[in-house]
A tleap script that builds the chain and sets N, CA, C and O, in Angstrom:
source leaprc.protein.ff14SB
mol = sequence {
  NMET THR LYS GLU PHE ARG GLU ALA PHE LEU
  ALA GLU LEU ALA ALA ARG GLU GLY GLU ARG
  GLY LEU LEU PRO ASP ILE HIE ARG LYS ALA
  GLY VAL SER LEU ASP LEU LEU LYS LYS LEU
  LYS ALA ARG ASP GLY ALA ARG PRO ASN VAL
  ASP ASP ALA VAL ARG ILE ALA ASN TYR PHE
  GLU LYS THR LEU SER GLU PHE ILE GLU GLU
  PRO GLY ALA GLU ARG ARG LEU GLN ILE ALA
  ASP ARG ASP LYS ILE VAL ARG ALA LEU SER
  ASP LYS ASP GLU PRO ALA CPRO
}
set mol.1.N position { 40.591 12.196 -27.646 }
set mol.1.CA position { 41.737 11.373 -27.367 }
set mol.1.C position { 41.377 10.368 -26.272 }
set mol.1.O position { 40.649 10.676 -25.328 }
set mol.2.N position { 41.892 9.207 -26.427 }
set mol.2.CA position { 41.646 8.188 -25.420 }
set mol.2.C position { 42.971 7.795 -24.778 }
set mol.2.O position { 44.051 8.060 -25.304 }
set mol.3.N position { 42.845 7.159 -23.633 }
set mol.3.CA position { 44.033 6.659 -22.965 }
set mol.3.C position { 43.876 5.163 -22.788 }
set mol.3.O position { 42.778 4.624 -22.929 }
set mol.4.N position { 44.958 4.503 -22.483 }
set mol.4.CA position { 44.922 3.069 -22.225 }
set mol.4.C position { 44.035 2.801 -21.018 }
set mol.4.O position { 43.941 3.628 -20.111 }
set mol.5.N position { 43.387 1.646 -21.011 }
set mol.5.CA position { 42.486 1.317 -19.911 }
set mol.5.C position { 43.213 1.356 -18.573 }
set mol.5.O position { 42.699 1.910 -17.601 }
set mol.6.N position { 44.403 0.772 -18.520 }
set mol.6.CA position { 45.152 0.742 -17.253 }
set mol.6.C position { 45.452 2.159 -16.761 }
set mol.6.O position { 45.350 2.439 -15.567 }
set mol.7.N position { 45.818 3.035 -17.671 }
set mol.7.CA position { 46.096 4.425 -17.313 }
set mol.7.C position { 44.843 5.086 -16.718 }
set mol.7.O position { 44.935 5.812 -15.728 }
set mol.8.N position { 43.698 4.838 -17.313 }
set mol.8.CA position { 42.440 5.386 -16.810 }
set mol.8.C position { 42.114 4.790 -15.443 }
set mol.8.O position { 41.653 5.498 -14.548 }
set mol.9.N position { 42.352 3.492 -15.285 }
set mol.9.CA position { 42.100 2.819 -14.017 }
set mol.9.C position { 42.981 3.401 -12.914 }
set mol.9.O position { 42.502 3.686 -11.816 }
set mol.10.N position { 44.268 3.576 -13.208 }
set mol.10.CA position { 45.182 4.142 -12.213 }
set mol.10.C position { 44.799 5.577 -11.855 }
set mol.10.O position { 44.944 5.989 -10.705 }
set mol.11.N position { 44.318 6.328 -12.823 }
set mol.11.CA position { 43.876 7.701 -12.552 }
set mol.11.C position { 42.667 7.710 -11.622 }
set mol.11.O position { 42.584 8.536 -10.713 }
set mol.12.N position { 41.738 6.797 -11.851 }
set mol.12.CA position { 40.562 6.705 -10.967 }
set mol.12.C position { 40.980 6.295 -9.561 }
set mol.12.O position { 40.455 6.825 -8.581 }
set mol.13.N position { 41.917 5.360 -9.451 }
set mol.13.CA position { 42.401 4.958 -8.127 }
set mol.13.C position { 43.099 6.120 -7.436 }
set mol.13.O position { 42.897 6.345 -6.243 }
set mol.14.N position { 43.915 6.858 -8.174 }
set mol.14.CA position { 44.642 7.993 -7.604 }
set mol.14.C position { 43.677 9.072 -7.121 }
set mol.14.O position { 43.925 9.723 -6.106 }
set mol.15.N position { 42.587 9.257 -7.843 }
set mol.15.CA position { 41.595 10.265 -7.455 }
set mol.15.C position { 40.900 9.879 -6.153 }
set mol.15.O position { 40.324 10.728 -5.473 }
set mol.16.N position { 40.958 8.605 -5.815 }
set mol.16.CA position { 40.300 8.103 -4.597 }
set mol.16.C position { 41.310 7.486 -3.641 }
set mol.16.O position { 40.979 6.576 -2.880 }
set mol.17.N position { 42.552 7.986 -3.681 }
set mol.17.CA position { 43.625 7.338 -2.948 }
set mol.17.C position { 43.396 7.243 -1.442 }
set mol.17.O position { 43.993 6.385 -0.791 }
set mol.18.N position { 42.564 8.082 -0.881 }
set mol.18.CA position { 42.300 8.014 0.542 }
set mol.18.C position { 41.325 6.921 0.935 }
set mol.18.O position { 41.181 6.612 2.118 }
set mol.19.N position { 40.658 6.336 -0.040 }
set mol.19.CA position { 39.662 5.308 0.244 }
set mol.19.C position { 40.342 3.974 0.480 }
set mol.19.O position { 41.061 3.469 -0.383 }
set mol.20.N position { 40.113 3.413 1.643 }
set mol.20.CA position { 40.701 2.112 1.966 }
set mol.20.C position { 39.825 1.000 1.401 }
set mol.20.O position { 38.603 1.121 1.319 }
set mol.21.N position { 40.476 -0.063 1.023 }
set mol.21.CA position { 39.740 -1.223 0.542 }
set mol.21.C position { 39.041 -1.012 -0.780 }
set mol.21.O position { 38.008 -1.629 -1.042 }
set mol.22.N position { 39.592 -0.142 -1.625 }
set mol.22.CA position { 38.928 0.159 -2.894 }
set mol.22.C position { 38.926 -1.054 -3.836 }
set mol.22.O position { 37.900 -1.357 -4.445 }
set mol.23.N position { 40.058 -1.746 -3.960 }
set mol.23.CA position { 40.086 -2.906 -4.856 }
set mol.23.C position { 39.100 -3.989 -4.419 }
set mol.23.O position { 38.369 -4.512 -5.260 }
set mol.24.N position { 39.054 -4.344 -3.120 }
set mol.24.CA position { 38.038 -5.327 -2.716 }
set mol.24.C position { 36.602 -4.839 -2.965 }
set mol.24.O position { 35.716 -5.635 -3.276 }
set mol.25.N position { 36.386 -3.536 -2.828 }
set mol.25.CA position { 35.053 -2.984 -3.080 }
set mol.25.C position { 34.692 -3.109 -4.560 }
set mol.25.O position { 33.570 -3.486 -4.898 }
set mol.26.N position { 35.640 -2.796 -5.437 }
set mol.26.CA position { 35.405 -2.945 -6.877 }
set mol.26.C position { 35.128 -4.418 -7.186 }
set mol.26.O position { 34.214 -4.746 -7.943 }
set mol.27.N position { 35.930 -5.292 -6.590 }
set mol.27.CA position { 35.761 -6.733 -6.786 }
set mol.27.C position { 34.340 -7.172 -6.418 }
set mol.27.O position { 33.686 -7.880 -7.183 }
set mol.28.N position { 33.879 -6.755 -5.262 }
set mol.28.CA position { 32.544 -7.172 -4.794 }
set mol.28.C position { 31.424 -6.561 -5.631 }
set mol.28.O position { 30.508 -7.262 -6.060 }
set mol.29.N position { 31.501 -5.272 -5.855 }
set mol.29.CA position { 30.388 -4.571 -6.513 }
set mol.29.C position { 30.374 -4.727 -8.033 }
set mol.29.O position { 29.309 -4.734 -8.650 }
set mol.30.N position { 31.549 -4.850 -8.630 }
set mol.30.CA position { 31.606 -4.953 -10.093 }
set mol.30.C position { 31.678 -6.404 -10.566 }
set mol.30.O position { 31.427 -6.691 -11.737 }
set mol.31.N position { 32.017 -7.312 -9.661 }
set mol.31.CA position { 32.101 -8.713 -10.045 }
set mol.31.C position { 33.326 -9.039 -10.871 }
set mol.31.O position { 33.296 -9.935 -11.715 }
set mol.32.N position { 34.410 -8.306 -10.628 }
set mol.32.CA position { 35.663 -8.508 -11.339 }
set mol.32.C position { 36.641 -9.160 -10.366 }
set mol.32.O position { 36.640 -8.833 -9.179 }
set mol.33.N position { 37.470 -10.070 -10.850 }
set mol.33.CA position { 38.371 -10.783 -9.947 }
set mol.33.C position { 39.366 -9.827 -9.289 }
set mol.33.O position { 39.868 -8.892 -9.911 }
set mol.34.N position { 39.627 -10.090 -8.037 }
set mol.34.CA position { 40.579 -9.283 -7.280 }
set mol.34.C position { 41.970 -9.425 -7.882 }
set mol.34.O position { 42.750 -8.473 -7.887 }
set mol.35.N position { 42.279 -10.608 -8.386 }
set mol.35.CA position { 43.574 -10.847 -9.020 }
set mol.35.C position { 43.759 -9.922 -10.228 }
set mol.35.O position { 44.829 -9.339 -10.404 }
set mol.36.N position { 42.724 -9.786 -11.054 }
set mol.36.CA position { 42.797 -8.890 -12.214 }
set mol.36.C position { 43.017 -7.447 -11.766 }
set mol.36.O position { 43.842 -6.736 -12.340 }
set mol.37.N position { 42.290 -7.019 -10.757 }
set mol.37.CA position { 42.426 -5.640 -10.267 }
set mol.37.C position { 43.842 -5.369 -9.758 }
set mol.37.O position { 44.402 -4.297 -9.991 }
set mol.38.N position { 44.410 -6.348 -9.064 }
set mol.38.CA position { 45.788 -6.195 -8.566 }
set mol.38.C position { 46.776 -6.147 -9.724 }
set mol.38.O position { 47.737 -5.378 -9.684 }
set mol.39.N position { 46.553 -6.961 -10.759 }
set mol.39.CA position { 47.422 -6.940 -11.943 }
set mol.39.C position { 47.333 -5.593 -12.649 }
set mol.39.O position { 48.351 -5.031 -13.053 }
set mol.40.N position { 46.112 -5.074 -12.797 }
set mol.40.CA position { 45.938 -3.767 -13.440 }
set mol.40.C position { 46.684 -2.681 -12.679 }
set mol.40.O position { 47.261 -1.770 -13.274 }
set mol.41.N position { 46.664 -2.787 -11.385 }
set mol.41.CA position { 47.321 -1.778 -10.553 }
set mol.41.C position { 48.845 -1.893 -10.616 }
set mol.41.O position { 49.545 -0.881 -10.581 }
set mol.42.N position { 49.355 -3.109 -10.707 }
set mol.42.CA position { 50.793 -3.318 -10.559 }
set mol.42.C position { 51.588 -3.523 -11.848 }
set mol.42.O position { 52.788 -3.248 -11.872 }
set mol.43.N position { 50.957 -3.994 -12.905 }
set mol.43.CA position { 51.720 -4.408 -14.089 }
set mol.43.C position { 51.478 -3.540 -15.314 }
set mol.43.O position { 50.338 -3.310 -15.717 }
set mol.44.N position { 52.563 -3.065 -15.894 }
set mol.44.CA position { 52.466 -2.397 -17.195 }
set mol.44.C position { 51.942 -3.404 -18.208 }
set mol.44.O position { 52.320 -4.575 -18.173 }
set mol.45.N position { 51.101 -2.968 -19.082 }
set mol.45.CA position { 50.588 -3.831 -20.133 }
set mol.45.C position { 49.418 -4.716 -19.726 }
set mol.45.O position { 48.853 -5.416 -20.566 }
set mol.46.N position { 49.047 -4.694 -18.451 }
set mol.46.CA position { 47.904 -5.501 -18.014 }
set mol.46.C position { 46.633 -4.899 -18.580 }
set mol.46.O position { 46.440 -3.683 -18.546 }
set mol.47.N position { 45.759 -5.765 -19.104 }
set mol.47.CA position { 44.496 -5.312 -19.677 }
set mol.47.C position { 43.391 -6.288 -19.326 }
set mol.47.O position { 43.608 -7.499 -19.291 }
set mol.48.N position { 42.199 -5.755 -19.064 }
set mol.48.CA position { 41.060 -6.639 -18.809 }
set mol.48.C position { 40.401 -7.027 -20.135 }
set mol.48.O position { 40.662 -6.416 -21.172 }
set mol.49.N position { 39.541 -8.052 -20.087 }
set mol.49.CA position { 38.729 -8.324 -21.267 }
set mol.49.C position { 37.635 -7.257 -21.327 }
set mol.49.O position { 37.469 -6.492 -20.377 }
set mol.50.N position { 36.909 -7.198 -22.403 }
set mol.50.CA position { 35.917 -6.136 -22.608 }
set mol.50.C position { 34.832 -6.151 -21.527 }
set mol.50.O position { 34.454 -5.099 -21.012 }
set mol.51.N position { 34.337 -7.332 -21.187 }
set mol.51.CA position { 33.282 -7.414 -20.168 }
set mol.51.C position { 33.749 -6.861 -18.826 }
set mol.51.O position { 33.029 -6.108 -18.171 }
set mol.52.N position { 34.966 -7.243 -18.419 }
set mol.52.CA position { 35.493 -6.732 -17.149 }
set mol.52.C position { 35.761 -5.229 -17.228 }
set mol.52.O position { 35.545 -4.510 -16.253 }
set mol.53.N position { 36.228 -4.755 -18.378 }
set mol.53.CA position { 36.472 -3.320 -18.551 }
set mol.53.C position { 35.176 -2.532 -18.377 }
set mol.53.O position { 35.160 -1.486 -17.728 }
set mol.54.N position { 34.095 -3.036 -18.957 }
set mol.54.CA position { 32.786 -2.376 -18.824 }
set mol.54.C position { 32.345 -2.384 -17.365 }
set mol.54.O position { 31.845 -1.379 -16.862 }
set mol.55.N position { 32.527 -3.502 -16.691 }
set mol.55.CA position { 32.126 -3.599 -15.276 }
set mol.55.C position { 32.910 -2.616 -14.405 }
set mol.55.O position { 32.345 -1.975 -13.518 }
set mol.56.N position { 34.207 -2.505 -14.663 }
set mol.56.CA position { 35.038 -1.580 -13.892 }
set mol.56.C position { 34.610 -0.140 -14.160 }
set mol.56.O position { 34.460 0.648 -13.226 }
set mol.57.N position { 34.414 0.203 -15.418 }
set mol.57.CA position { 33.968 1.560 -15.760 }
set mol.57.C position { 32.631 1.858 -15.098 }
set mol.57.O position { 32.429 2.954 -14.574 }
set mol.58.N position { 31.722 0.898 -15.116 }
set mol.58.CA position { 30.410 1.089 -14.494 }
set mol.58.C position { 30.529 1.285 -12.989 }
set mol.58.O position { 29.761 2.047 -12.403 }
set mol.59.N position { 31.472 0.615 -12.367 }
set mol.59.CA position { 31.704 0.814 -10.926 }
set mol.59.C position { 31.962 2.301 -10.651 }
set mol.59.O position { 31.481 2.851 -9.660 }
set mol.60.N position { 32.721 2.933 -11.532 }
set mol.60.CA position { 33.044 4.350 -11.379 }
set mol.60.C position { 31.957 5.254 -11.985 }
set mol.60.O position { 32.155 6.456 -12.167 }
set mol.61.N position { 30.804 4.638 -12.291 }
set mol.61.CA position { 29.637 5.341 -12.831 }
set mol.61.C position { 29.928 6.035 -14.156 }
set mol.61.O position { 29.527 7.175 -14.389 }
set mol.62.N position { 30.644 5.307 -15.021 }
set mol.62.CA position { 30.984 5.815 -16.341 }
set mol.62.C position { 30.758 4.713 -17.360 }
set mol.62.O position { 30.799 3.527 -17.035 }
set mol.63.N position { 30.518 5.123 -18.596 }
set mol.63.CA position { 30.533 4.151 -19.678 }
set mol.63.C position { 31.998 3.850 -19.975 }
set mol.63.O position { 32.884 4.566 -19.509 }
set mol.64.N position { 32.254 2.818 -20.730 }
set mol.64.CA position { 33.633 2.504 -21.083 }
set mol.64.C position { 34.255 3.653 -21.873 }
set mol.64.O position { 35.418 3.996 -21.659 }
set mol.65.N position { 33.492 4.242 -22.777 }
set mol.65.CA position { 33.992 5.383 -23.552 }
set mol.65.C position { 34.354 6.554 -22.647 }
set mol.65.O position { 35.411 7.163 -22.814 }
set mol.66.N position { 33.502 6.865 -21.710 }
set mol.66.CA position { 33.783 7.960 -20.778 }
set mol.66.C position { 35.006 7.648 -19.922 }
set mol.66.O position { 35.805 8.532 -19.613 }
set mol.67.N position { 35.139 6.395 -19.548 }
set mol.67.CA position { 36.225 5.974 -18.673 }
set mol.67.C position { 37.590 6.191 -19.319 }
set mol.67.O position { 38.522 6.644 -18.655 }
set mol.68.N position { 37.716 5.871 -20.613 }
set mol.68.CA position { 39.018 5.979 -21.261 }
set mol.68.C position { 39.234 7.317 -21.983 }
set mol.68.O position { 40.319 7.576 -22.502 }
set mol.69.N position { 38.217 8.148 -22.011 }
set mol.69.CA position { 38.347 9.458 -22.657 }
set mol.69.C position { 39.142 10.393 -21.754 }
set mol.69.O position { 38.919 10.443 -20.545 }
set mol.70.N position { 40.064 11.126 -22.352 }
set mol.70.CA position { 40.823 12.103 -21.584 }
set mol.70.C position { 39.928 13.292 -21.266 }
set mol.70.O position { 39.230 13.798 -22.144 }
set mol.71.N position { 39.945 13.744 -20.003 }
set mol.71.CA position { 39.113 14.900 -19.650 }
set mol.71.C position { 39.472 16.112 -20.500 }
set mol.71.O position { 40.647 16.431 -20.683 }
set mol.72.N position { 38.465 16.769 -21.005 }
set mol.72.CA position { 38.675 17.983 -21.793 }
set mol.72.C position { 39.009 17.741 -23.247 }
set mol.72.O position { 39.100 18.696 -24.018 }
set mol.73.N position { 39.194 16.486 -23.651 }
set mol.73.CA position { 39.574 16.210 -25.040 }
set mol.73.C position { 38.508 16.680 -26.006 }
set mol.73.O position { 38.823 17.276 -27.036 }
set mol.74.N position { 37.244 16.419 -25.687 }
set mol.74.CA position { 36.163 16.846 -26.572 }
set mol.74.C position { 36.120 18.365 -26.645 }
set mol.74.O position { 35.905 18.925 -27.720 }
set mol.75.N position { 36.319 19.031 -25.533 }
set mol.75.CA position { 36.315 20.494 -25.500 }
set mol.75.C position { 37.440 21.047 -26.372 }
set mol.75.O position { 37.241 22.020 -27.099 }
set mol.76.N position { 38.636 20.421 -26.301 }
set mol.76.CA position { 39.755 20.877 -27.126 }
set mol.76.C position { 39.427 20.704 -28.602 }
set mol.76.O position { 39.775 21.557 -29.419 }
set mol.77.N position { 38.757 19.600 -28.952 }
set mol.77.CA position { 38.372 19.393 -30.343 }
set mol.77.C position { 37.356 20.436 -30.786 }
set mol.77.O position { 37.438 20.940 -31.906 }
set mol.78.N position { 36.405 20.766 -29.929 }
set mol.78.CA position { 35.406 21.774 -30.262 }
set mol.78.C position { 36.082 23.123 -30.499 }
set mol.78.O position { 35.722 23.833 -31.438 }
set mol.79.N position { 37.040 23.483 -29.674 }
set mol.79.CA position { 37.752 24.754 -29.820 }
set mol.79.C position { 38.545 24.751 -31.127 }
set mol.79.O position { 38.542 25.741 -31.859 }
set mol.80.N position { 39.222 23.644 -31.417 }
set mol.80.CA position { 39.993 23.544 -32.656 }
set mol.80.C position { 39.073 23.673 -33.861 }
set mol.80.O position { 39.413 24.363 -34.822 }
set mol.81.N position { 37.913 23.020 -33.828 }
set mol.81.CA position { 36.952 23.130 -34.924 }
set mol.81.C position { 36.451 24.560 -35.066 }
set mol.81.O position { 36.325 25.068 -36.180 }
set mol.82.N position { 36.164 25.212 -33.939 }
set mol.82.CA position { 35.692 26.593 -33.981 }
set mol.82.C position { 36.753 27.492 -34.593 }
set mol.82.O position { 36.436 28.344 -35.424 }
set mol.83.N position { 38.015 27.315 -34.193 }
set mol.83.CA position { 39.098 28.134 -34.734 }
set mol.83.C position { 39.257 27.930 -36.237 }
set mol.83.O position { 39.537 28.875 -36.974 }
set mol.84.N position { 39.077 26.692 -36.682 }
set mol.84.CA position { 39.175 26.392 -38.115 }
set mol.84.C position { 38.060 27.110 -38.874 }
set mol.84.O position { 38.295 27.648 -39.955 }
set mol.85.N position { 36.868 27.120 -38.324 }
set mol.85.CA position { 35.732 27.790 -38.959 }
set mol.85.C position { 35.967 29.301 -39.006 }
set mol.85.O position { 35.696 29.945 -40.020 }
set mol.86.N position { 36.471 29.861 -37.909 }
set mol.86.CA position { 36.740 31.309 -37.857 }
set mol.86.C position { 37.777 31.685 -38.912 }
set mol.86.O position { 37.620 32.692 -39.602 }
set mol.87.N position { 38.828 30.891 -39.041 }
set mol.87.CA position { 39.851 31.178 -40.058 }
set mol.87.C position { 39.254 31.102 -41.460 }
set mol.87.O position { 39.553 31.946 -42.305 }
set mol.88.N position { 38.425 30.112 -41.712 }
set mol.88.CA position { 37.813 29.964 -43.031 }
set mol.88.C position { 36.919 31.159 -43.348 }
set mol.88.O position { 36.939 31.669 -44.468 }
set mol.89.N position { 36.141 31.607 -42.373 }
set mol.89.CA position { 35.267 32.764 -42.577 }
set mol.89.C position { 36.091 34.029 -42.763 }
set mol.89.O position { 35.737 34.879 -43.579 }
set mol.90.N position { 37.178 34.167 -42.024 }
set mol.90.CA position { 38.029 35.355 -42.122 }
set mol.90.C position { 38.651 35.431 -43.513 }
set mol.90.O position { 38.756 36.514 -44.089 }
set mol.91.N position { 39.057 34.300 -44.047 }
set mol.91.CA position { 39.651 34.272 -45.383 }
set mol.91.C position { 38.643 34.736 -46.423 }
set mol.91.O position { 39.028 35.381 -47.397 }
set mol.92.N position { 37.372 34.427 -46.244 }
set mol.92.CA position { 36.342 34.815 -47.203 }
set mol.92.C position { 36.073 36.329 -47.144 }
set mol.92.O position { 35.663 36.927 -48.139 }
set mol.93.N position { 36.301 36.933 -45.993 }
set mol.93.CA position { 36.029 38.346 -45.827 }
set mol.93.C position { 37.111 39.243 -46.414 }
set mol.93.O position { 36.892 40.441 -46.591 }
set mol.94.N position { 38.279 38.674 -46.717 }
set mol.94.CA position { 39.353 39.484 -47.270 }
set mol.94.C position { 39.037 39.839 -48.727 }
set mol.94.O position { 38.554 38.998 -49.486 }
set mol.95.N position { 39.312 41.083 -49.106 }
set mol.95.CA position { 39.031 41.481 -50.503 }
set mol.95.C position { 39.954 40.748 -51.467 }
set mol.95.O position { 41.099 40.433 -51.143 }
set mol.96.N position { 39.431 40.487 -52.652 }
set mol.96.CA position { 40.223 39.812 -53.680 }
set mol.96.C position { 41.274 40.756 -54.200 }
set mol.96.O position { 41.006 41.952 -54.318 }
set mol.97.N position { 42.486 40.266 -54.525 }
set mol.97.CA position { 43.560 41.163 -55.029 }
set mol.97.C position { 43.299 41.685 -56.410 }
set mol.97.O position { 44.108 42.440 -56.948 }
savepdb mol mol.pdb
quit
């Protein structure tokens, strides 16, 4: 499962809420406009272009895919797949009527 870019951005900011000057730091190190970062933080529906999204994700040391992926989503899918396989195998083990 993925989340909207802005939602992922706000989550990363919240995880680092004690850090002062985070937006200016992202601006300097990622090369993304400070105006865009402020819009992402303040406005529903604000979205960066793909290049800026990649730069922001890289600032947080993530790929864009990792950045927007919900934590644990892959693990939940693996568990669901495992459960489906177990049910299929269990059905085969039942004697025929």
